[in-house]
BAMITI-300613 format. One record per residue (C-alpha): residue in one letter; x, y, z. Coordinates in steps of 0.05 Angstrom, whole numbers, plus 5000, padded with zeros to 4 digits. Example, Ala and Ser with C-alpha at 12.3 -4.5 7.8 and 13.67 -1.06 7.14 Angstrom:
REM BAMITI-300613
A524649105156S527349795143
REM end
This chain:
REM BAMITI-300613
X236017353266X230717543294X223417363307X216717763299X213117933358X205617893336X198818193364X196117473386X189117223388X185217663441X178617293442X171417263400X169817883365X175818253387X179818493329X184119023348X188019333414X191319893441X198719753455X198920053530X206420043551X212219643531X214519243586X221419103561X227019623530X230719463468X237119133485X234518773547X234118043552X228117673549X225316973573X221016613528X214216723549X216117313588X211317903584X214318473532X208218873527X201419103548X195219073499X189219403527X182719103493X175119233502X174918963560X181518703594X189118803598X193418333557X200118183575X204117923500X209217423516X216017313480X215616683435X222816593442X228816753484X233517323463X234118073462X229218563460X229518873383X226619453354X219319713369X214619633297X209320033337X209220683395X204920663460X197820833454X198020573373X191920193350X193519423331X190318963298X189918203316X196617883273X199818533263X208318563285X208819013342X216818893352X222018313342X226917883385X233817833367X238017173379X243317273431X244317513499X244318223533X251218433546X252818963588X255019603556X261419853559X263020493596X262421193556X266921673577X261922283581X263923023578X265223503640X258423673668X255624383659X253524753717X246224623708X247923843692X250223813757X244624113797X240823603765X245823033776X243022833849X235822743822X237522263764X241421833814X235721753863X230421623806X235821043772X236720613831X228420393836X227120323770X232819893765X229919433821X223819403781X226519203726X231418633759X225518423806X222417743803X216817903829X209917773778X207518473769X201818693727X202219253678X198619763721X202619563782X209619573744X207720303720X205920523785X212320253819X216320673773X212421223781X213221283858X220120973861X219020453903X222519723907X217819183895X221118663931X220319063995X212119083995X208418494019X203318353966X196018223985X193417973923X192117233894X199116823912X202417403938X202017913882X202218683894X196519063875X196619873866X193919863936X199719583965X204519993924X200620633946X200320454019X207820304016X208520953982X205621334035X210121044084X216121214047X221021654079X221922364052X225622493993X233122754007X235123524007X237823483941X231923173910X227623733935X231824203914X232023953840X225123933837X223424563865X223824903792X218224523767X213624693825X207425073808X205125663839X201425573897X193825643886X196125593807X189925413761X190724823724X188824263682X190523573655X188423263592X189222423592X187221973534X181621493555X183720823560X180820353513X176119933569X173620673589X171620853514X168520143508X164520283579X162120883551X160320683483X156720063504X152820463570X150821023520X148220433467X143720133524X140120833544X139320923462X136920263444X133219983505X127220273537X130420283613X125820313671X128420213741X123619943801X125619983872X124219583937X126819564010X129918984039X130518854120X137318554120X136318264193X135517554174X141917514132X146117874173X143717434238X145216774192X152617064175X154517294250X151716554274X155816154221X161316564189X167116314233X164115524220X163615724138X170716004135X174115454169X170514924128X170615224056X176915704066X171816324043X168816824075X160316844075X159117444047X152217794022X153417673947X151816893955X145017053991X143517533927X145417063875X141216523905X135216953906X135717183836X136416473813X129916353855X126916903822X128616753756X125516123753X119016463764X120717093723X124616803663X124517373627X128917803674X134517223652X133217343578X134817743518X132718013449X136117813384X132418173330X124817983326X126717323381X126517373454X131916823469X131216543542X136216183576X135315553628X142115733668X144316303705X150716643682X151917193737X155717813716X158818123776X160918913773X167618943810X172219613811X179219473775X184919993768X182220213697X173820243711X168719803720X169019013699X164818493696X166517743707X161617263702X160216673747X157616173703X151215703725X150416103792X143715733800X147015073805X153015293854X152915293934X154015903975X161615703985X162615623909X160016263893X163516663945X169816383927X169116503847X166817223859X172917343912X177317063857X174817553809X175818123854X182417933864X184317893794X181218533768X185818883823X191518483798X190118653730X189117953704X182717763685X182117433614X176617423564X173616843582X173017103648X169017703615X165117333564X157217203567X153117343625X145217313625X144317693687X148618323730X149118433807X152319103816X152919253891X155019973898X153919903975X160819683981X163020413967X157420754005X151420923954X145220983984X141020843917X142120923845X139520653783X144420213740X145020103668X143919453637X149419023605X147518933538X144718413508X142818323578X135718513595X136018673665X141218843727X140618863806X143919463843X145019353912X146419853962X148720054029X146419714095X143920254145X139020294203X132320684196X125620624229X120520124206X113119884226X113119224243X106718914276X104919674288X110819834324X115720274306X122819954307X129620004279X132119494226X138419384182X135519614112X137219654040X135119943978X135519453923X134019703842X132019313788X133819643725X130619223659X129419243585X121819473583X120919143509X122218593546X119418533614X113418883637X112519293702X109018653734X114418193720X119818703747X115518823807X114818073825X122217873808X123918393861X118818213917X121817473911X128617753916X126518123978X122317594004X128017124000X133217504036X128317644086X127516964099X132316544074X130115904089X125816044021X132015913989X132715204014X125814964005X125115343938X119915833961
REM end
């Protein structure tokens, strides 16, 4: 008797996905609710749990195939896995004997990964298998001690060099030094969706960007003064995103069109602020949503963003984490960006781009002084937001960051 494995409900408006990877092979034991496959949707990777305990049956679809919600992708057979009896193998030829050491070196890490009790995301599992690393010997830095791709890469760099036998067997496949090569890799569903949405935003919205620069002295001084007390009390670091999120909430009350959207021939205004925070994930940029950010404290904002960053690295973001959002903040400064023109995240009408902080010469009270400065950019849909409103919004954000007291007295 076997039980069908079907594509689960993936979220509102999501009707199909790509089968990214099978996590269990036919004949392997499967526990109930154990992930057996990874699906790539338009937004996140979703693991398919086993509906029952048993043995992994035959695949109904192969990796890379597009599947609809409710479609059968495989089956779970009743029973428990039994070790296969040894089968006498024919005498190896000279060529087979030459590659035997290489097979031995890769079989052990693969078995360690399959038998590991550590919770591994599909991306981390794939990387562990490719690099031949034992995950049980790596200390995870993700949430709840989970392994991230960075942990695996770091462990691989510190791994011992391969044996002489393995080196010899790998030699025939090595390309000549200086050879010109090309590699074709199919775009993931997430990357395809990012490409379509960004191009759609350019084709539909009347995009325009306005800039300003912000003196970060006051915020940096506040962080230096209170960061230890803040972390001790709230268990989270005091970062810049809390200040900018609060500043955006303050500015959006005076310029509500920045937190609005166009639907048909109507403008929809929101009396709440759900901030989409752009964070980097292994498969591309994702934008989880901090809901009701205007009503949250600095500690709540920083904790929410920190949790999303950890989940993005571990590949555990859910559909609920990604849905909605009325305004986006994108911090390219963490990667060293000096200035950019971010693209809005439809159906939102504006996005605030943050950039790196660097010391620059500025004039204060007639004197040339050095201050830590940051360029900020507001890209917006000119169909809804006038230039005066965009400049006013960015000016309020600038004033709030340069004088954080304004955030406390709502000025």
